[in-house]
N, C-alpha and C positions, 0 to 999 in steps of 0.2 A: 515169818518163819515157816520153813518147810521141814518136815520130819521124814528122814529117809533111813530105813533100816536095812542092813545087809551085813554080810560077813566080811566084805572087803571093799575098800574105796581107794582110788588113786588120785592124787593131786600133786601140786608142785611146791608145797611149803609146809614147814613146821618149825616151831621153836619150843624148847623145853629145857628145864633146869634139872640137872642131875648131879649128884656127887660122883666124882670120877674114881674114887678109891674108898678105902675105909674112912669112917667118919673122922677119926683122929687126924687124918692128913690135912683137913680143912681146905681141901682143894675142890673147887666147883667150876662147872662150865655150862655154857649155853650154846646152842647151835641154831642157826636160822638161815632162811633162803629168801627173805623178803626185802633185802636192801641191795641195790646195785647189781641185781641179776646174777648173784654169785653165792657160793656157799661161804658162810661166815661162822667163825667159832671164837668164843671169848672165854678165857680162863682167868679165874681170880682165886687168891688165897684170902680167907677171911676167918674171923673167930667163930662165927655162927652161920648156919644156913640162911637165916633171915637177913643177916648183913650182906651175905653174898648175893642173895636174890635181889635185894634193893640195888646193889651196884650193877649187876648184870642187866637188870631191867632198865636202869638209867642209860647204860651204854646202848642198848637196843633202841630205846626211844630216841636218843640223840641221833643215831645213824639213820633212823627212819625220817627224822626231820630233814636231814641233808639229802637223803634220797629223793624226797618229794621236791625240794627246792631245785635240785640239779637235774631232774627228770626232763628229757626232751620229748618223750612219747605220750605223756598223759597229763591232763589238768587235774587239779585237786581243789575242792571247794574252799574258798577263802584264802587261797595261796596264789601269788604271782610267781610262777617258777619259770624255768627256761623254756618250757613249752609255750607259756604265755608270751614270753619275749619273742620267740620265733614266729608265733602266729601274728604278732603285731609288726613284723618287719615291713618297713615302708609305710606304716599307718600312723603309729603314735608311740611316744616314749612310754615305758612301763616302770612304775615304781616297784622296787624289789626290796626284800629284807637284806640286812647288812651282810650276812654270810654269803649270799649270792652275789651281791655287789663286790665284796672283797675277792671272791673267786674270779670274777670277770676282770677285775683290776689286775690280779695276779696273772691271768691269762695274757693280758697285754704285756706285762713285764717279762714273762717267760718267752713270749714271742721275740722280743728284742734281744734277750739274753742268748737265745739259740739261733739267732739270725733267720728267724722265720721257720725253722724246722718243726717247732711245736706251735700249731695254729688252731685255736679253738673256733675259728671262723670257717673251718673246712666242712661244716655241716652239709652243705649242698652236695659235696662230693661223697662224703661218707654215707649219706642217705641212699645214694645210688648203689653203692656196694652192699649196703644192708638189704636193699630190695632184691638184688641178684642172688645174694647168699640165701635168703629165705626161699626164693623160687628154686634154687639149686638143691636145697635140702628136701624140699617137698617132692621134687621130681629129678633125681640125679641124672637120669638118662638125657635130659635136656638142659642140664646145667650149663651156664654160660657166664662170661665176664662182660662187663660194660665195654662198649666201643670207646676208642680213644677220643672220637669226636664228642660223644656224650659227656665224658669226663672233662674234656677241655672246656666245653660250654659251661658246665657246672663250676669249673675252676675260675671262671671269670667273676664269680660272686663270692670270693673268699678273702676280700680285702678287710683285714681287721681294723683298719682305720675308719671303716664305715660303721663300726660299733662305737657309738657316742655314749660316754659315761658322764653323768652330771653328779658330782659329789654332794652338792648342796641339796638337790632334790632327791638324790639317790635313785636316779632313773637310768634306764638302759634303752637306747634307741638304735635299731638297725636301719640305716638310711636306704640300703639296697633291699627292695622288696623280694628279691630272689635269694637273699642271703639267709643262712641259719647257723646257729651255734651248736657245737658238739663238744662237751667238756670231758669226754671219756678219758682223755690222757691225764687229767689232773684232778677230777672231782673226787674220786674214791680216796686218793691219798690225802686230799685236803680234809675230807670228812673224818677220816681216821685220826688225823693229827689234832683237829679241833676237839674231837671227842676225848682224846687222850689228855689234852690240856685241861679240859673241864674236870675229868676224874682226878687228875693230879691236884687241882685246886680244891677238891673236896676231901683230900687227904688219903686217897687210895694209893697204896705203896707197893702192890704186888698184883700186876694184871698183864695179860697178853691178849691182844686182838689180832686175829687173822682174818682179814676181809678180802677174799680172793687172793691175789698175789701181794697184798699189803699187810705187813706185820709191824706192829708197834708195841713195844714193851714198856711197862712202868715198873721200875725197881727190879727186884729179883724174885725168884720163886720162894715159897714159904720156908724152904730149908736153907736159904741163903745162897744157893747156887744160881748162876745166870740162866735165863731162858735159852733154849737151844733151838735153832731153826735149820732145817735142811734145805738146800737149794737143789731142786729136782733136776735130774739130767733130762734135757729135752729129747734125747734119744731113748725113747721108751722101751726099745728092744735091748738096750745095753744091760749088762749084769750090774754095773755100778748105778744104783738108783739116785744117789745124791752126788753132785759135783763138789759140794762142800757142806760142812756143818758149822754154823756160826753162832757164837755166844752173843746174846743181846741183853744189855742192861740200860734202861732208859734210852732206847735206840729204835730206829726204824730199819726195816729191810723190805725192799720192793723188787719183785721180779716180774718179768713179762716175756712172753714168747708166743710164737705162731703155732706151737704144737698142741694147744688147747682148743683153738677155734679155727676150723677150716671146713671147706667143702671142696670137692675135686672137679676140675674141669680140664679135660685132656691131659690127665696125669699130674696136673698142678693142684696142690692141696690148699684149700681155704677152709679152715675148721670152725665149726660152731659146736659148743657143748651145751647140754641140757642137764636137768636134774629131775628126779622123780621122788615123790613121797607117797607111801602107801600106808593104809590103816587096815590091819587084818588080825583075826584071831586063828586063822588056819595057816598052813604052811605053803599052800600052792595057790597059784592064780591061773585062771583060764584053763587051757588044755594041758597043763603040766609044768608051768613055770614055777620053780621052787625058789623063793627068795626070802621067806620069813623063817629063819633058822630057829626061832624060839616059839613058833606057833603051837598053841595047844587049845583047842576049842573048849576044853573042860576046866581051865584054870581061872575062869572068871576075870580074865585080863585080856587086853589087846596089845598088839605091838605097833609101834610107829617105825617104819623103815624108810630111811633116806639113802638114796643112791645118787651120788654126785658125779659130775663131769662125764655124763653119758654122751658118747659120740652119736649125735642124731643121724648123721649120714650113714653110719654103720648100721644103725637100727633099721633104717629104710632099706638098705641093701640086703641085710641078712635076715630080716624078719625079727619081730619082737622076741618070741620064745627062744629061737636059736641064739640070738645075740646074748640074752641074759643067762641062758643055761651055760654058755661057754665063757662068759666074762669073768674076769678076776675082780673080786670084791675088795679092791684096795681103797675104794671110796664108799664104803658100806657102813651104815650105822643102824642099829636095831635096839630099841629101848621099849620095855614093857610099862604099862600103866593102866589105870582105870578111868582117867579123865584127862582131857587135853583141850586146848583152845588154839585155833589157827586163824591168824589174820593175814590176808593176802594183799600185797600192794597193788596188784592188778587183777581184774576179774579173770577167773580161771575156770576151765571146764572140769567138772567133777565126773568121774566114772564110778558107777556102783555095780559091782558084780558083772562087768562086761557091758553095761548099758550106760548111756550118757544120762547123768542125773541133773544136768543144768549147769549154769554158770554162776559162781558165787565168789565172794571175797571175804567171807568169814564162816568158820566152821567150829562147832563145839562137839566133841566126841565123849560119850560117857557109857560105861557098861551098865546095862540094866539087869533085872533079875533073870531075864531069859538067857543071859550069858551071851549076848551078841552086841557088838558095838552099835550104838544108835547115834546118828548124825543129825544135828540141828543146823540147818543151812540158812544163812542170811543172804538175801538177794543183793545184787550190786547196789552200793550206796553212792 
């Protein structure tokens, strides 16, 4: 454990339980950023806060299980996930857990149903785009797109028939050593649906999950009315914010678009969005960035601020302070408290009062008598 004290810290994740309205409404929600690299929100109606907390924690825990199983970027101790499968391409079969095996089986089925338009074996191609996108965001002046030759060579290693599934041994083997899997097109939706089915089996009858662009409802709201979901207009400059508002009862709604993730090369946009979490008891950060609207150094509380869907390319181009001072806080959340715990799915850099405080994957924040937030940081596990 390291103990870091300061009036402000910024990182990329938070999850907390809060009642959304008056206690009698029996509506509760939790928000988190540690699954599937997206902002997630879950709402439940329950008789007591204790019951709501148990339900919401179960949902979060289930989604974290699927996040780790379907992760292509990182290994986890004691887990054979997609990263493990890709690392063993051309080497050996990998025994996997049933949910991952079922997901890959579904990947083959959806490939056939769509005539190859959805292909989870495109990892070799998608990894190239990922590399160029990261480089373009880091240095927009030299942003580039992959050459046709590079993509063509990678495309020679996308034959889904080279993914061998053994149902008896429950193993996955990629016979092509240059091949890799990327289940981004189906993993999040699968995880949300499996989690919803588990909650239904446990008797939950009023819940809504919003995991990125994936919504799944169970039953209706506590007052008996359907859940309502707005489909965002991809033209962010248009006056009409939603293209439609849809009622959901025991249903799913999934949207996807290129207006959330892009970087720009010669006028063509390829977007990537990020998110920021800050812990503060003051109102300002750095040289004048104001983003803690509830900040009060004397109320013996701190605020947790989450700003979602930040255009990282715009931050690079405009500068941090200018970008945030001019931004519209349509993805802004600010909640006060005296104690919080943060678990991060990937090791994350922590900044404390303008200085790098190290890289951690667990934080505990608590107000002490000196009326400043104190952070207890666990080093990468």
